[in-house]
MMTF fields as JSON, N, C-alpha, C and O atoms, coordinates in Angstrom:
{
  "mmtfVersion": "1.0.0",
  "mmtfProducer": "UNKNOWN",
  "numBonds": 275,
  "numAtoms": 276,
  "numGroups": 69,
  "numChains": 1,
  "numModels": 1,
  "chainsPerModel": [1],
  "groupsPerChain": [69],
  "chainIdList": ["A"],
  "bondAtomList": [4, 2, 8, 6, 12, 10, 16, 14, 20, 18, 24, 22, 28, 26, 32, 30, 36, 34, 40, 38, 44, 42, 48, 46, 52, 50, 56, 54, 60, 58, 64, 62, 68, 66, 72, 70, 76, 74, 80, 78, 84, 82, 88, 86, 92, 90, 96, 94, 100, 98, 104, 102, 108, 106, 112, 110, 116, 114, 120, 118, 124, 122, 128, 126, 132, 130, 136, 134, 140, 138, 144, 142, 148, 146, 152, 150, 156, 154, 160, 158, 164, 162, 168, 166, 172, 170, 176, 174, 180, 178, 184, 182, 188, 186, 192, 190, 196, 194, 200, 198, 204, 202, 208, 206, 212, 210, 216, 214, 220, 218, 224, 222, 228, 226, 232, 230, 236, 234, 240, 238, 244, 242, 248, 246, 252, 250, 256, 254, 260, 258, 264, 262, 268, 266, 272, 270],
  "bondOrderList": [1, 1, 1, 1, 1, 1, 1, 1, 1, 1, 1, 1, 1, 1, 1, 1, 1, 1, 1, 1, 1, 1, 1, 1, 1, 1, 1, 1, 1, 1, 1, 1, 1, 1, 1, 1, 1, 1, 1, 1, 1, 1, 1, 1, 1, 1, 1, 1, 1, 1, 1, 1, 1, 1, 1, 1, 1, 1, 1, 1, 1, 1, 1, 1, 1, 1, 1, 1],
  "groupList": [{"groupName": "UNK", "atomNameList": ["N", "CA", "C", "O"], "elementList": ["N", "C", "C", "O"], "formalChargeList": [0, 0, 0, 0], "bondAtomList": [1, 0, 2, 1, 3, 2], "bondOrderList": [1, 1, 2], "singleLetterCode": "X", "chemCompType": "L-PEPTIDE LINKING"}],
  "groupTypeList": [0, 0, 0, 0, 0, 0, 0, 0, 0, 0, 0, 0, 0, 0, 0, 0, 0, 0, 0, 0, 0, 0, 0, 0, 0, 0, 0, 0, 0, 0, 0, 0, 0, 0, 0, 0, 0, 0, 0, 0, 0, 0, 0, 0, 0, 0, 0, 0, 0, 0, 0, 0, 0, 0, 0, 0, 0, 0, 0, 0, 0, 0, 0, 0, 0, 0, 0, 0, 0],
  "groupIdList": [1, 2, 3, 4, 5, 6, 7, 8, 9, 10, 11, 12, 13, 14, 15, 16, 17, 18, 19, 20, 21, 22, 23, 24, 25, 26, 27, 28, 29, 30, 31, 32, 33, 34, 35, 36, 37, 38, 39, 40, 41, 42, 43, 44, 45, 46, 47, 48, 49, 50, 51, 52, 53, 54, 55, 56, 57, 58, 59, 60, 61, 62, 63, 64, 65, 66, 67, 68, 69],
  "secStructList": [7, 7, 7, 1, 7, 7, 7, 7, 5, 7, 7, 6, 6, 7, 7, 1, 1, 1, 7, 7, 3, 3, 3, 3, 4, 4, 4, 2, 2, 2, 2, 1, 3, 3, 3, 3, 3, 3, 6, 6, 7, 6, 6, 1, 7, 7, 3, 3, 3, 3, 2, 2, 2, 2, 2, 2, 2, 2, 2, 2, 2, 2, 2, 6, 6, 6, 7, 7, 7],
  "xCoordList": [-9.979, -10.284, -9.409, -9.305, -8.8, -7.94, -8.74, -9.306, -8.78, -9.497, -8.559, -8.979, -7.282, -6.313, -6.004, -5.921, -5.836, -5.448, -4.01, -3.148, -3.777, -2.431, -1.63, -2.082, -0.452, 0.436, 1.566, 2.56, 1.398, 2.343, 3.593, 3.527, 4.724, 5.992, 6.907, 6.734, 7.882, 8.908, 10.272, 10.386, 11.265, 12.615, 13.064, 12.731, 13.824, 14.411, 15.482, 15.912, 15.914, 16.892, 16.233, 16.923, 14.918, 14.19, 14.449, 14.34, 14.791, 15.067, 13.865, 13.989, 12.7, 11.47, 11.594, 10.986, 12.383, 12.542, 11.436, 11.467, 10.459, 9.315, 9.425, 8.48, 10.515, 10.682, 10.685, 11.603, 9.679, 9.665, 8.485, 7.474, 8.654, 7.541, 7.293, 8.161, 6.104, 5.755, 5.321, 4.737, 5.607, 5.209, 4.385, 4.548, 3.511, 2.728, 3.144, 2.438, 4.297, 4.88, 4.131, 4.423, 3.183, 2.463, 1.593, 1.112, 1.377, 0.575, 1.424, 0.877, 2.737, 3.618, 3.393, 3.233, 3.378, 3.245, 1.803, 1.575, 0.849, -0.542, -1.214, -2.098, -0.802, -1.458, -0.494, -0.929, 0.812, 1.791, 2.009, 2.547, 1.6, 1.789, 2.372, 2.225, 3.034, 3.536, 2.973, 3.475, 1.94, 1.419, 2.443, 3.107, 2.55, 3.47, 2.674, 1.804, 2.976, 2.304, 3.291, 4.349, 2.918, 3.691, 3.396, 2.237, 4.436, 4.213, 3.622, 3.034, 3.771, 3.193, 1.696, 0.999, 1.203, -0.203, -0.774, -1.09, -0.907, -1.34, -2.744, -3.051, -3.584, -4.927, -4.973, -6.033, -3.842, -3.766, -3.685, -3.885, -3.392, -3.364, -2.189, -1.189, -2.337, -1.259, -0.876, -1.679, 0.337, 0.847, 1.093, 1.876, 0.446, 0.64, 1.692, 1.494, 2.808, 3.923, 3.973, 3.776, 4.235, 4.361, 5.482, 6.53, 5.266, 6.221, 7.605, 8.611, 7.673, 8.966, 9.706, 10.922, 8.981, 9.598, 10.105, 11.18, 9.34, 9.776, 11.007, 11.925, 11.032, 12.196, 13.437, 14.526, 13.287, 14.417, 14.897, 16.1, 13.973, 14.323, 15.123, 16.161, 14.642, 15.337, 16.723, 17.695, 16.816, 18.11, 19.071, 20.258, 18.574, 19.412, 19.904, 21.052, 19.044, 19.449, 20.549, 21.573, 20.331, 21.315, 22.649, 23.706, 22.602, 23.839, 24.523, 25.669, 23.833, 24.415, 24.389, 25.07, 23.619, 23.577, 22.639, 22.611, 21.892, 20.989, 21.538, 20.862, 22.757, 23.382, 23.628, 24.1, 23.307, 23.523, 24.622, 25.029, 25.1, 26.135, 27.464, 28.466],
  "yCoordList": [10.521, 9.806, 10.369, 11.582, 9.484, 9.903, 9.944, 8.937, 11.112, 11.241, 11.542, 11.561, 11.779, 12.045, 10.753, 9.686, 10.843, 9.637, 9.239, 10.092, 7.956, 7.453, 7.502, 7.011, 8.089, 8.153, 7.161, 7.479, 5.971, 4.885, 5.055, 5.482, 4.718, 4.725, 3.67, 3.242, 3.262, 2.357, 2.893, 3.765, 2.384, 2.893, 2.825, 1.894, 3.829, 3.803, 2.72, 2.368, 2.19, 1.106, -0.255, -1.268, -0.285, -1.531, -2.077, -1.357, -3.354, -3.955, -4.718, -5.491, -4.496, -5.178, -6.69, -7.4, -7.181, -8.62, -9.244, -10.444, -8.45, -8.998, -8.951, -9.353, -8.488, -8.434, -6.989, -6.57, -6.23, -4.795, -4.417, -5.116, -3.295, -2.675, -1.322, -0.766, -0.813, 0.517, 1.327, 0.787, 2.608, 3.486, 4.641, 5.049, 5.155, 6.341, 7.438, 7.734, 8.029, 9.01, 10.336, 11.193, 10.526, 11.795, 12.032, 13.149, 11.031, 11.214, 11.5, 11.732, 11.489, 11.641, 12.963, 12.973, 14.057, 15.352, 15.658, 16.261, 15.263, 15.611, 14.676, 15.103, 13.399, 12.426, 11.709, 10.98, 11.909, 11.297, 9.819, 9.148, 9.288, 7.871, 7.688, 8.542, 6.559, 6.164, 4.769, 3.787, 4.664, 3.355, 2.596, 3.176, 1.296, 0.426, -0.776, -1.284, -1.233, -2.42, -3.235, -2.75, -4.473, -5.379, -5.03, -5.017, -4.746, -4.346, -5.464, -5.196, -6.71, -7.834, -7.975, -8.652, -7.336, -7.46, -6.078, -5.793, -5.218, -3.846, -3.713, -2.688, -4.699, -4.623, -5.287, -5.353, -5.774, -6.422, -5.418, -4.219, -5.922, -5.054, -4.08, -4.291, -3.014, -2.053, -2.026, -2.352, -1.642, -1.459, 0.03, 0.613, 0.652, 2.076, 2.241, 1.818, 2.858, 3.067, 4.537, 5.397, 4.837, 6.232, 6.881, 6.272, 8.114, 8.813, 8.906, 8.723, 9.181, 9.271, 7.947, 7.912, 6.857, 5.533, 5.181, 4.6, 5.528, 5.249, 6.062, 5.554, 7.33, 8.184, 7.623, 7.651, 7.118, 6.512, 5.25, 5.008, 4.459, 3.247, 3.591, 2.984, 4.559, 4.962, 5.522, 5.221, 6.326, 6.881, 5.76, 5.823, 4.744, 3.603, 2.827, 2.386, 2.66, 1.989, 2.783, 2.227, 4.089, 4.939, 4.97, 5.022, 4.937, 4.997, 3.652, 3.571, 2.582, 1.241, 0.644, -0.347, 1.227, 0.716, -0.482, -1.096, -0.812, -1.966, -3.197, -4.223, -3.102, -4.256, -5.355, -5.085, -6.586, -7.707, -8.64, -9.544, -8.446, -9.315, -8.598, -9.167],
  "zCoordList": [9.428, 8.192, 7.068, 6.892, 6.334, 5.233, 3.94, 3.514, 3.323, 2.062, 0.902, -0.255, 1.214, 0.152, -0.599, 0.009, -1.908, -2.657, -2.313, -2.105, -2.26, -2.001, -3.292, -4.326, -3.234, -4.402, -4.157, -3.505, -4.684, -4.45, -5.293, -6.445, -4.708, -5.445, -4.85, -3.709, -5.645, -5.13, -5.525, -6.387, -4.909, -5.081, -6.536, -7.269, -6.927, -8.265, -8.36, -9.458, -7.215, -7.195, -7.38, -7.488, -7.415, -7.588, -8.986, -9.978, -9.05, -10.359, -10.902, -11.852, -10.295, -10.703, -10.646, -11.447, -9.7, -9.515, -8.698, -8.428, -8.299, -7.588, -6.078, -5.399, -5.525, -4.078, -3.604, -2.899, -3.979, -3.713, -2.831, -2.762, -2.166, -1.476, -2.125, -2.798, -1.911, -2.372, -1.157, -0.217, -1.181, -0.09, -0.637, -1.787, 0.191, -0.154, 0.822, 1.785, 0.553, 1.46, 1.47, 2.305, 0.575, 0.528, 1.764, 1.956, 2.598, 3.805, 5.036, 6.113, 4.904, 6.065, 6.784, 8.005, 6.074, 6.754, 7.155, 8.204, 6.357, 6.656, 7.659, 8.402, 7.69, 8.57, 9.509, 10.4, 9.32, 10.216, 10.011, 10.891, 8.859, 8.566, 7.171, 6.297, 6.989, 5.672, 5.391, 5.938, 4.547, 4.176, 3.318, 2.458, 3.574, 2.841, 2.345, 3.051, 1.12, 0.584, -0.245, -0.646, -0.488, -1.329, -2.784, -3.196, -3.561, -4.95, -5.803, -6.851, -5.365, -6.116, -5.868, -6.624, -4.808, -4.439, -4.119, -2.964, -5.132, -4.877, -4.286, -3.676, -4.449, -3.856, -2.49, -1.867, -2.024, -0.718, 0.422, 0.228, 1.604, 2.781, 2.767, 2.081, 3.538, 3.724, 5.198, 6.072, 5.448, 6.801, 6.971, 6.221, 7.935, 8.194, 9.282, 10.421, 8.922, 9.832, 10.198, 9.34, 11.465, 11.867, 11.077, 10.862, 10.646, 9.787, 10.432, 9.746, 11.715, 12.397, 12.415, 12.229, 12.638, 12.636, 11.24, 11.098, 10.217, 8.853, 8.498, 7.853, 8.916, 8.654, 9.345, 8.772, 10.563, 11.279, 10.561, 10.467, 10.064, 9.327, 8.073, 7.806, 7.31, 6.085, 6.418, 5.725, 7.466, 7.872, 8.268, 7.948, 8.953, 9.331, 8.127, 8.092, 7.145, 5.9, 5.217, 4.82, 5.08, 4.4, 5.134, 4.506, 6.462, 7.257, 7.357, 7.801, 6.948, 7.023, 8.419, 8.679, 9.314, 10.689, 10.856, 11.922, 9.841, 9.926, 9.227, 9.149, 8.719, 8.066, 9.099, 10.204, 8.734, 9.652, 9.159, 9.89, 7.967, 7.414, 7.392, 6.958]
}
């Protein structure tokens, strides 16, 4: 059971154009998950992603290996 408060944040690269997600990375080390939510609907559902999978996703973005265009 998670009792820690979620500390939501979004990228500093976000231009507040409404197409953003927020993550609560503070649970990655203690619970092994990174909750993700739509910034336009903060009271809506969250998606809990395994911390390792999220780290791989971020690394792929930074390395440019997930570009499709």
